[in-house]
N, C-alpha and C positions, 0 to 999 in steps of 0.2 A: 902402471900411468904415465900415457904421453906424456913429453913434455909438452910444453905451447907453441913450438915448434912445428913438431910432430905432426902436433891436432890441427893442426893450422897448414899446412903436409897432404895429408891426409884426409880431410875433407874439400880441394882443389877439385873444382868439376868442372866443366863449359858450360856455358848460357845456356848447353842445347839438356846434357847430362839431368843439371842443378833442375830447371823446368819439371820434366821427366815426372821428377819425386813430385808436384805437383795431385793429389787425386779431379780426376771430370767431380765436379759438381762447387771445388772447395769455395767458397769466398775469400779470394786476396787482397789482403792492401798492399797497396803501390804505396813505393818513397814519398811525400809531398813535392813538390814544387821542383828547388834546385840538389834535391833531398835524390831525384829521382833515379832508378839504376836499370841506368837505357839495354845495358845489353842484354837485361835479363828482359824489360821487357817485348822487343822488340824480340827474345827469343820464344815470348809466351802469348806474344802475337800469328809469329810463322806456326806453332806448335797444332793453335787453334785452326790455322789456317789448310794443317795438314790432316784432319783430324786425329785430332792427338787430343780436343778436348769437345763435348760436346752443349758442355754449359757450365763458366764460372762469373762469382758475381765476382767485382773488385769494386775498388773505393779509393777512393782520396783524395788531397785539398790542395785546390793547384797547379792542373796540369800541365807543365810549362818548355818541361824538353822536346823535341821532335816527334824521340820516340813514345811518348804519350798517343802521337796522333796514330800509332802503329797498330794498338786496340781501341781504339776509338777510330778506326777505319769502315767503312764502309760492306766490305767481302768476309766483319767476325763481326760484327753487333749484332749476329740472334747468333754466336755463339757467348762471344763476354759481353757481360752486359753492365753497364758503369751505373755509377752508382756515388755523387760526389756531396761531400762534402760544404768547399765553396765552388762558386761560378764562377768561371772568366770566357776572354772570349774564345779558350781550348773546346768547353765546352757549354756554351752556353746556348749554339746551334739545336748540339742534340738535347739538349731539355725542354727549350722553349718548343721543341716537335713533339715529344713526349721518347722519344728513344732511347732515352735516359733517363736516372729522373738527382732528382735533390735534396737532402739527408739533412732538412732543420737546423741547427745547433747553437747554444751560444758555445766559440774557442773555449772558455776554459774546460769546456763539460764532455769534451769531446775523447779523451783519456776515459775517464769514466763511461762513456756510452760504446766507446770501445770492449772494454771492459766488463762489464755489464748486461749490455742490454745490443753489444753488436757481437752474432758467433761467427767472429774470425780464426779459420784455420790455416794462413799462408799470410805471413808476411816477407814482403822483399825492399831491401835499406839498401841505399848506399851506404860505405864506411869509408875510414878510409885508411891509409899504409898504419902497417899492425908493428904494434913496439913489444921486445923481445920479452917481456910479459904476458902477449897473447892479446892486448887490448890496442879496441879499434875505435874513434870515436865519428859519435852520426855526426859531429860537423856540426853541417848547415842549417841539420829540421835532427833536433830533440823534440821539438815541438809535441808531437802524436804519438811517433814512433819508437819511443820508453815503454806507451799502451802499447801498442803493436807486436811489441818483442816478447810481452810479457804475454801477452791473448794468443798470441797465435801458436799451434801443436809443429810447423813447421816454417825453421827462419832461415830467410838466406838470403845472403847478404854478398854485396858485389865492391869491393874490393877495388878502393877508386885512386892512385896520387895524388888526383887533382882535388879531392874533398880533405880540407881544413882540418883538423885535429886541434877541436877544442876543448878546453878546463869544462870542466862545471859536470852538472848531470849528468853526459854524453857519451859515458865510455861500456864496451861493449865489447864481451871477450870468449872469443872460441867456443870457449867451453857452449856458452848459446846458442850456437848454431852450429844445422844439421848440412849447410851445403855453405861453401865460398867461391865464389867466380872472379878472375880478378879481368880487369879490364879497366884499361887511361878511356878518362871522354875528358874535354874539358865541361865543364858546370854549365849550366843551362841562364845564360846573364839576360839583365829587365835593360829592356833600352831605354835612354833616358827621355823623358817627358816633356816635349816642348813649351817653355815657357807663352806664357797667358801676361798682356798688361796685367788683367787685375793679384795674379800672384805677387808681386814687391807690395802692393798695400795691405794683402790679408795679410801677409808676413811680417810688414813691419812694425802690422796694429797689432796681434799677436805677442810677438814681439815686444811690445812696452808689461806688454800681464805678465812675460815672466821674468821674475828676478830672478839674481847675481847664487848659485849655486840650488836653486831647485832639479827639479831628476825632470825628464822629460823623455813622452814616448809619443813619435807621429813616423805617419803614412809613409806610404808612397805619389808621387806625385806634385803639380806644380807649387801646390804653395806649401806644407813642409819643406820644398828645395828652397821655398825662398823668405820659411823661418826659420830655420838653418843658418845661411844667410847673413838675415837678419841679428841672427845668435853671436854672431863673429866678435861684436865688441863685450857678449861676456866674461863672467867669470868663473868659475869651478860648477859647472854642471855637473848633472850625472845619466845616465842610461838606463832605462827597464822602460822595454818595450817586448811589443811579440813577436817584429818585424824590424831587424836588421839592416840599416840600408845607408848605400853608398855616399848620404849625408853626416851622418854619424862618424865614420869615418874623417871626414874632413875635422870637424867637430873634435874630435878627441885630438887626432896631430895640431893641430891649429891650438892644443895644449887648452881652449876653451872647457874643454868634456872632461873631466881629470877625476870626479868621482869622490874628491876628498869630502868633501859636505852631505853628503848621501845616510843614512840612516839608515838605511836596507841592502847588505852584499856594498859598506860604501870601498870605493877605492874603484870599484870593480863596474865594467859596463854589465845588465844582462840581456840575456834575451832567447827569447822560444826558438823562431825562423830567422835564416836569413839569407837576401836572396842581390842581388845589385851586378858591379863589374866586377872584371879580374880584380878588379884589385883589393874591393871588399873579402873578396876568397882569401887571397894573400894572408889580408892585415889582423883576418883571424888566426890563421894559422898558430898554434903553439902558442901565442896571445899570452900573456897570465893578469892580464886585465882586463880580459869578458872571461862571462860567464854564459853557457846555456845551459838553460832548465825544463823539465816542462811543459809546458803552457801551462798546464795544470796549475800549474806552482806560479811564472808568469804571468797570468795573468787572474789570478784570483782574485776576483777584489779585496780582501778582508790584505793578501799581500799587497797590492797594489800600494793604498791604503798606508801601507810602512812605513813609504821614500812620504817624508814631506814633504811638501811643497810641488809637491807630483802636478807636473800638467800632462795632459792626454790634448791631442790634436788628431779630430777625425771629419769624415768627408760627408756626405749627405746628398739626396739625390733632389731629396721634395721638402720641403717644411711646409706646414698649413697654421693656423692663425694659433692655435694656441699649446705649439712647438712640439708636437710629433714628426717624427723624424725620419724622412724612410731612405732605407742607406743602403736596397737590393733591390729592390724590382722595379719593374714603369708597369703601374701596372700591376695585372695579373704575374707579367713574364719575368722570371727570377732573371738580374742580372749580376747576382752578385752573392755573396753571401751578408748574414749578421757577421761573420767572423769576431774581433773581438772587441768592438766596436760600444758596447754591451757594459761590457768585462770593464776598462776605464771610463765607463763616464759616472760608475758607482764606484769604483776604485781609487779615481780623484777627485772627486767630492768626498770620501769621505776622507782623504789623505788633511792634514793637519794643515794649512792655508792651499792646499791641493785646488787646481781650476781645471773643468771638461772642458774642452772646447768643440765644437762640433763648425765646420767651416764650408761654406759651400761658393761657386759662386755663383750671381742675383738669378742669370739668367742660361737660359741652351736656347741652341741651334737657333743659337747666329743673334744668341737675344731676341728671339722671334716667342719667347718661351716664358715664363716665371717659374722661378725655384721655389716661390713658395708662393705656396697656392692655398684660396681658401678654404677648400678639404681637400685632402690626400682622394689622387684617383682612383675609384673605384679597384678597389683589386691588392689596392699599394701591399705592401707590409709594415706595421709597427718595430722598425729596428729598436730605437729611443725612445720609446714614452716619454712625453712630458712629463711626468712626474722625477723622469730624469736629466730630465737635458739642461745644464749649467749654466755656460755660453754659449753665445751663436755669434760667429762672425761671415759676412762679406765683404769685397773691397768698397761698403755706405758705412762699415762701420763697426759696434760691438754693440750686443744685447745678455744679458745676465736677464734669465729666469726667478733663477728661485723667491721664492718669494712674491712670486707678481701673481694680482689678481687677470682673471681672460681677457678684461678691457685693459690690464698695464700692458699683458704678453701680447695682444693682436697689436696695442701701437707699439709697444717696441720692436715685432715683426716686421710689420709693411716700414719701418723706418733704415730697416735692412733692405730691400727688396730696393730696386731699380726703381727710380719713377717712373716711370710713364706706366706701370704697373701702382701704384700705387693710391689714386683712386678707386679704381676695382677697386683694389681687397679693400678700399678703409669700404666704400659701399658695401659688398660683401660681411661685413664686421659687426655694419650697423644692424645686415637684418637677420644674423646671427644673434642679435643682441649684446652682443659684445660692449660695442662701443653706443 
């Protein structure tokens, strides 16, 4: 039986040789977000372009790297069919035009969907450098990659020295792989989100709701960034999140988030996937204070609830007067995905002392449109049902909806709207019989 080093060498292939192992007609899972294997993705597109494939299905979450654009390019769309598990700016237009399709899901269920409901044939993943025992880390993306590896018949890994080695349930052994490609390329980085005047106001409001010793989940955007800054005076915070972002590095390095009072994975910052600046990827590398786990674990609501004082902060596009939150579509147009918002809304509320907060700017389109509306836009997707919404936050304040009647909810929600829209919303509430 070959040792790990010999087995690794025996499985080395060029990107072109590796993708030649993929049968025509296969359903291919491509690594998510910063965990995309760029050399393999480009080779896949080139083979399709050269007639090596006639039909492939591909799926992933959050196509982020430049290589993703190669398999979404117009000249391969007849061959490579794209199905997204979370829509973003890269594939939003394709889905809106019907060229590609969205697969609705709760993020914590995606590994189960892969294992039980999706006929994945091939997994293309990005991994860290190999150690002397033959282990590589999935690094930034343990989220759904573990399930894809378990499900696929053919597993091809791209070894990238820029991928951090992250502790937790992130390891892949050389014996699990059918082919290995070595290719070093910096991981794609997320650009900084410009600050808005409303961000600081909301950050301060929400920070006052976070007790010392709480465990937090933050997303990306101006409000989470502002909240992280506002939390710099706190102590003994913990991190349990689906997405590890740049602001969490600041909280850990400053000593604010030491995890010392966490009741689930004490002393560890836990995540499912990471995306941000190069500094964040370097921070994760071989850091014993960080653990990455499948999203079926990090986002499983009962696991979230095992963190006492769990504070979850997410965003939404549109809120109606009953508290329904549409966070993923603009009318019938899919804008993003459900992601983990519903997972954390339920898990944080079930936590002892926990709070689920959905934050939003009161207006859109330069102040011309209210994000609080009498009824959701026709076709809008209800991401978080009114029964699940705990706290809402805008730059005008906070509102707890739990235990509130439809009348009390309407009054509280109208109080979060921009003043110029409040009379109109009040009139609608009266028309509907809420007031």
